[in-house]
C-alpha positions, 0 to 999 in steps of 0.5 A: 496542504490547503486549496480553494479548489477542493473540499476535504470529505468528512469520510476521509477526515474521519479516517485520518483522525482514526488512523493518526491515533494508531501506533505506526511502525515508523514515525509520522512526518511531524514526529520529532523522533525522525532523524539519524537514529532512524536512518541508522536503523534502516541501514541495518536492514537492507532487505526492506521495502515500503509501498504506498497505499494512497487513498482518495474519494470519488463519489461514495467510494474510497479508491486506491492507486495501483500500477501494472509493472512493466513487462520489461522488468526482471522481477514481477514483470507485468504484475499489479502492485502498489507504488513502492520499492526498496529502501535507499541509504538516503531514506530516513524512514519507511515513509520517505521510501514509499513517497520517493518511490511513488514519485519516481514510478507514477509522478506523485508529488509527495507534498500531495500525500497526507500520510496518516499511518504506517501499518505492520510489515509483511515479510516475503518468501525471499525474506524482504520486509515490506512496510505499507505506508497509508496516505490520503490524496486530498486533491485528486485533481492535482495529481497528474499521473506520469508513469515511469516507462521503465517501471510502470506500464499503466496506472489505475484506481480500484475501490478499496472495499472490493478487497473485502467482497467475495466477488470477482475473486478466487484463491489458490493453494500454495505451500512453503516450508510445510505451510499450506496457504491461500493466495487471493486473486481479485479481478477488476475491470477498468478502462477496457482492461481486466487487472489481476490483483493477487499475492502480497499486494492483495494481502496488503489491501485486504488488511488495509480495507479491514482496518478502514471499514472495520470489518473482516472480509466476506471470504475465508483467509489462510495467508502465508505464515511467513508474511507476519513472522516478525510482527505482533498484533496491532490495535484496530482504530 
């Protein structure tokens, strides 16, 4: 996407170049392997979802787009999440799932998002594989947020680096299958509201921020073992 109305920041350009060298879980849009074989693989794994880590720069900070789910939803109502959802039969890959869901939930035109990598998946307690798709919104002004009233209560932006800082944060110990782990809670105030980003969404954003800023968080982690029970370690770009 090119436009005369914005300039691509050197920081995001460097980020894009670094992550395009990172092996993705799913092929990127220009990968010739995208096709029927990938679609068949999706259909074999119905318990699969994808979320979009959509980044943009404002001032000197990199921000991520987040949503607060509608209080009317039957599951995870009122919680903060990344745009995303379950894989449909028509989705050829995880990237298609994330972009389609983002368009449905917040009105984000897929053509505005430059996907740069797909990160290692997380597995929920209910055995749903959640794949984080990372993309850059080069032209923030072109994005006109339109929340889907049936799914999204509000849309907001948070600085990604906050998920590495030991500020406005706490953890809570939980146990599952004999595994004691910590869930991280982050508190972020914007537009006269305080949002709580926690659990899987917080875990995904900690992982993404650690890769992007190339450093571990300032606090100790003890994530659930089941989050990564099917994944192998990946290279940090």
